DSSP file (Angstrom, degrees, kcal/mol; ACC not computed):
  #  RESIDUE AA STRUCTURE BP1 BP2  ACC     N-H-->O    O-->H-N    N-H-->O    O-->H-N    TCO  KAPPA ALPHA  PHI   PSI    X-CA   Y-CA   Z-CA
    1    1 A M    >         0   0    0      0, 0.0     3,-0.9     0, 0.0     4,-0.4   0.000 360.0 360.0 360.0 -39.6   85.9  -56.4  -79.8
    2    2 A K  T 3   +     0   0    0      1,-0.2     3,-0.4     2,-0.1     4,-0.2   0.848 360.0  42.5 -66.3 -34.7   88.2  -54.1  -81.5
    3    3 A Y  T 3> S+     0   0    0      1,-0.2     4,-1.7     2,-0.1    -1,-0.2   0.333  85.4  97.7 -95.0   6.0   86.4  -54.3  -84.8
    4    4 A D  T <4>S+     0   0    0     -3,-0.9     5,-2.2     1,-0.2     4,-0.5   0.880  83.2  50.7 -62.6 -38.8   82.9  -54.1  -83.3
    5    5 A L  T >45S+     0   0    0     -4,-0.4     3,-0.6    -3,-0.4    -1,-0.2   0.858 107.5  53.5 -67.6 -35.8   82.7  -50.4  -84.0
    6    6 A V  T 345S+     0   0    0     -4,-0.2    -1,-0.2     1,-0.2    -2,-0.2   0.867 108.3  50.0 -67.1 -36.2   83.6  -50.9  -87.7
    7    7 A R  T 3<5S-     0   0    0     -4,-1.7    -1,-0.2     1,-0.0    -2,-0.2   0.531 128.2 -95.0 -81.4  -6.4   80.8  -53.5  -88.1
    8    8 A G  T X 5 -     0   0    0     -3,-0.6     3,-1.8    -4,-0.5    -3,-0.2   0.288  45.7-136.9 112.8 -10.2   78.2  -51.2  -86.6
    9    9 A G  G > <S-     0   0    0     -5,-2.2     3,-1.2     1,-0.3    -4,-0.1  -0.300  75.3 -14.2  61.2-137.5   78.2  -52.3  -83.0
   10   10 A M  G 3  S+     0   0    0      1,-0.3    -1,-0.3     2,-0.1     3,-0.2   0.599 139.9  57.1 -76.7  -9.5   74.8  -52.6  -81.5
   11   11 A F  G X  S+     0   0    0     -3,-1.8     3,-1.0     1,-0.2     4,-0.4   0.151  70.6 114.6-102.5  18.2   73.2  -50.7  -84.4
   12   12 A A  T <  S+     0   0    0     -3,-1.2     3,-0.4     1,-0.3    -1,-0.2   0.864  85.6  31.6 -60.1 -40.3   74.5  -53.0  -87.1
   13   13 A D  T 3  S+     0   0    0     -3,-0.2    -1,-0.3     1,-0.2     4,-0.2   0.379 115.9  60.2 -98.1   4.0   71.1  -54.2  -88.2
   14   14 A K    <>  +     0   0    0     -3,-1.0     4,-2.3     1,-0.1     5,-0.2   0.247  66.2 104.6-117.4  12.3   69.2  -51.0  -87.4
   15   15 A K  H  > S+     0   0    0     -4,-0.4     4,-2.4    -3,-0.4     5,-0.2   0.900  83.4  48.8 -63.1 -41.4   71.0  -48.4  -89.6
   16   16 A T  H  > S+     0   0    0      1,-0.2     4,-2.1     2,-0.2    -1,-0.2   0.892 111.7  49.5 -65.9 -39.5   68.2  -48.3  -92.2
   17   17 A Y  H  > S+     0   0    0      2,-0.2     4,-2.2     1,-0.2    -1,-0.2   0.897 111.9  48.0 -67.5 -40.3   65.6  -47.8  -89.5
   18   18 A I  H  X S+     0   0    0     -4,-2.3     4,-2.4     2,-0.2    -2,-0.2   0.921 112.7  48.2 -66.2 -43.8   67.5  -45.0  -87.8
   19   19 A M  H  X S+     0   0    0     -4,-2.4     4,-2.3     2,-0.2    -2,-0.2   0.855 110.2  52.7 -66.6 -34.3   68.1  -43.2  -91.1
   20   20 A S  H  X S+     0   0    0     -4,-2.1     4,-2.3     2,-0.2    -1,-0.2   0.926 110.5  47.4 -65.2 -44.4   64.4  -43.6  -92.0
   21   21 A G  H  X S+     0   0    0     -4,-2.2     4,-2.3     1,-0.2    -2,-0.2   0.909 112.8  48.1 -62.7 -42.7   63.4  -42.0  -88.6
   22   22 A V  H  X S+     0   0    0     -4,-2.4     4,-2.3     1,-0.2    -1,-0.2   0.890 111.0  51.9 -65.3 -39.0   65.9  -39.2  -89.1
   23   23 A G  H  X S+     0   0    0     -4,-2.3     4,-2.1     2,-0.2    -2,-0.2   0.900 110.2  47.7 -64.3 -41.3   64.6  -38.6  -92.6
   24   24 A I  H  X S+     0   0    0     -4,-2.3     4,-2.2     2,-0.2    -2,-0.2   0.918 112.7  48.5 -67.1 -43.2   61.0  -38.4  -91.5
   25   25 A L  H  X S+     0   0    0     -4,-2.3     4,-2.6     1,-0.2    -2,-0.2   0.880 110.6  52.6 -62.5 -37.1   61.9  -36.0  -88.7
   26   26 A S  H  X S+     0   0    0     -4,-2.3     4,-2.3     2,-0.2    -2,-0.2   0.897 108.5  49.5 -65.5 -40.9   63.9  -33.9  -91.2
   27   27 A A  H  X S+     0   0    0     -4,-2.1     4,-1.7     2,-0.2    -2,-0.2   0.903 113.1  46.7 -64.9 -41.2   61.0  -33.7  -93.5
   28   28 A I  H  X S+     0   0    0     -4,-2.2     4,-2.5     2,-0.2    -2,-0.2   0.916 112.8  49.1 -66.9 -43.2   58.7  -32.6  -90.7
   29   29 A A  H  X S+     0   0    0     -4,-2.6     4,-2.2     1,-0.2     6,-0.2   0.883 108.1  54.5 -64.2 -38.2   61.2  -30.1  -89.4
   30   30 A S  H  X>S+     0   0    0     -4,-2.3     5,-1.9     1,-0.2     4,-1.2   0.883 110.6  46.4 -62.4 -38.8   61.6  -28.7  -92.9
   31   31 A Y  H  <5S+     0   0    0     -4,-1.7    -2,-0.2     4,-0.2    -1,-0.2   0.922 112.1  49.9 -68.5 -44.3   57.9  -28.1  -93.2
   32   32 A L  H  <5S+     0   0    0     -4,-2.5    -2,-0.2     1,-0.2    -1,-0.2   0.838 111.1  49.1 -66.3 -32.5   57.6  -26.5  -89.8
   33   33 A V  H  <5S-     0   0    0     -4,-2.2    -1,-0.2    -5,-0.2    -2,-0.2   0.790 117.4-113.5 -76.0 -27.9   60.5  -24.1  -90.5
   34   34 A G  T  <5S+     0   0    0     -4,-1.2    -3,-0.2    -5,-0.2    -2,-0.1   0.534  81.8 120.8 107.6   9.9   58.9  -23.1  -93.8
   35   35 A D  S   <S+     0   0    0     -5,-1.9     2,-0.3    -6,-0.2    -4,-0.2   0.713  80.5  20.1 -77.4 -20.4   61.5  -24.5  -96.2
   36   36 A S  S    S-     0   0    0     -6,-1.0    -2,-0.2    -9,-0.1     2,-0.1  -0.922  77.3-117.5-141.6 166.6   58.9  -26.8  -97.9
   37   37 A D     >  -     0   0    0     -2,-0.3     4,-2.0     1,-0.0     5,-0.2  -0.420  41.2 -92.9 -99.1-179.2   55.2  -27.1  -98.3
   38   38 A V  H  > S+     0   0    0      1,-0.2     4,-2.4     2,-0.2     5,-0.2   0.823 122.1  55.0 -67.0 -31.5   52.9  -29.9  -97.2
   39   39 A F  H  > S+     0   0    0      2,-0.2     4,-2.2     1,-0.2    -1,-0.2   0.896 108.7  47.0 -70.3 -39.2   53.1  -31.8 -100.5
   40   40 A V  H  > S+     0   0    0      2,-0.2     4,-2.3     1,-0.2    -2,-0.2   0.897 112.5  51.2 -66.5 -39.9   56.9  -31.9 -100.5
   41   41 A M  H  X S+     0   0    0     -4,-2.0     4,-2.5     2,-0.2    -2,-0.2   0.936 111.3  46.7 -62.7 -46.4   56.8  -33.1  -96.9
   42   42 A C  H  X S+     0   0    0     -4,-2.4     4,-2.6     1,-0.2     5,-0.2   0.894 111.1  52.3 -63.9 -39.3   54.3  -35.9  -97.7
   43   43 A Q  H  X S+     0   0    0     -4,-2.2     4,-2.1     1,-0.2    -1,-0.2   0.917 111.5  46.4 -62.7 -42.9   56.3  -37.0 -100.7
   44   44 A A  H  X S+     0   0    0     -4,-2.3     4,-2.6     2,-0.2     5,-0.2   0.913 113.0  49.3 -65.6 -42.5   59.4  -37.2  -98.6
   45   45 A I  H  X S+     0   0    0     -4,-2.5     4,-2.6     1,-0.2    -2,-0.2   0.916 112.5  47.0 -65.2 -42.9   57.7  -39.1  -95.8
   46   46 A F  H  X S+     0   0    0     -4,-2.6     4,-2.0     2,-0.2    -1,-0.2   0.875 113.0  49.7 -67.6 -36.1   56.1  -41.6  -98.2
   47   47 A T  H  X S+     0   0    0     -4,-2.1     4,-1.8    -5,-0.2    -2,-0.2   0.943 114.5  43.2 -66.0 -47.3   59.4  -42.2 -100.0
   48   48 A I  H  X S+     0   0    0     -4,-2.6     4,-2.2     1,-0.2    -2,-0.2   0.881 112.6  53.6 -67.1 -37.4   61.3  -42.8  -96.8
   49   49 A G  H  X S+     0   0    0     -4,-2.6     4,-2.5    -5,-0.2    -1,-0.2   0.874 106.5  53.3 -63.1 -36.9   58.4  -44.9  -95.5
   50   50 A G  H  X S+     0   0    0     -4,-2.0     4,-2.5     2,-0.2    -2,-0.2   0.897 107.7  49.8 -64.4 -40.3   58.7  -47.0  -98.6
   51   51 A I  H  X S+     0   0    0     -4,-1.8     4,-2.1     2,-0.2    -2,-0.2   0.915 110.8  50.6 -63.2 -42.2   62.4  -47.6  -98.1
   52   52 A Y  H  X S+     0   0    0     -4,-2.2     4,-2.3     1,-0.2    -2,-0.2   0.927 112.0  46.8 -59.7 -46.0   61.6  -48.6  -94.5
   53   53 A L  H  X S+     0   0    0     -4,-2.5     4,-2.5     1,-0.2    -2,-0.2   0.863 109.4  53.9 -68.9 -35.1   59.0  -51.1  -95.6
   54   54 A L  H  X S+     0   0    0     -4,-2.5     4,-1.9     2,-0.2    -1,-0.2   0.920 111.2  46.0 -62.4 -42.2   61.2  -52.5  -98.3
   55   55 A R  H  X S+     0   0    0     -4,-2.1     4,-1.9     2,-0.2    -2,-0.2   0.900 111.6  52.4 -65.5 -40.5   63.9  -53.2  -95.8
   56   56 A K  H  X S+     0   0    0     -4,-2.3     4,-1.3     1,-0.2    -2,-0.2   0.906 111.2  45.7 -63.9 -41.9   61.4  -54.7  -93.4
   57   57 A S  H  X S+     0   0    0     -4,-2.5     4,-1.6     1,-0.2    -1,-0.2   0.832 108.8  57.0 -71.7 -30.3   60.1  -57.1  -96.1
   58   58 A D  H  X S+     0   0    0     -4,-1.9     4,-1.6     1,-0.2    -1,-0.2   0.877 104.4  52.3 -65.2 -38.3   63.6  -58.0  -97.0
   59   59 A N  H  X S+     0   0    0     -4,-1.9     4,-1.2     1,-0.2    -1,-0.2   0.857 106.6  53.6 -66.6 -34.3   64.4  -59.1  -93.5
   60   60 A K  H  < S+     0   0    0     -4,-1.3     4,-0.5     1,-0.2    -1,-0.2   0.885 109.6  47.1 -68.3 -37.8   61.3  -61.4  -93.4
   61   61 A T  H >< S+     0   0    0     -4,-1.6     3,-0.5     1,-0.2    -1,-0.2   0.804 108.0  55.8 -75.4 -27.9   62.3  -63.2  -96.6
   62   62 A K  H 3< S+     0   0    0     -4,-1.6    -1,-0.2     1,-0.2    -2,-0.2   0.817 100.5  59.7 -71.1 -30.1   65.9  -63.7  -95.4
   63   63 A G  T 3<        0   0    0     -4,-1.2    -1,-0.2     1,-0.2    -2,-0.2   0.704 360.0 360.0 -72.5 -18.9   64.8  -65.4  -92.2
   64   64 A K    <         0   0    0     -3,-0.5    -1,-0.2    -4,-0.5    -2,-0.2   0.467 360.0 360.0 -89.0 360.0   63.0  -68.2  -94.1
């Protein structure tokens, strides 16, 4: 119980998904504020989406 926070707690297997969501929201917010253009936003979203999909496919292969 004491080391549950160190291991990630209830978010232990969801860190990549949370970071992907935050990254996508950050890219959209950057575009809306005017810090980047639409091409930079799309590039960031596709890159972060690729990381999400790589993690998702890695979990499927580990289960078999």
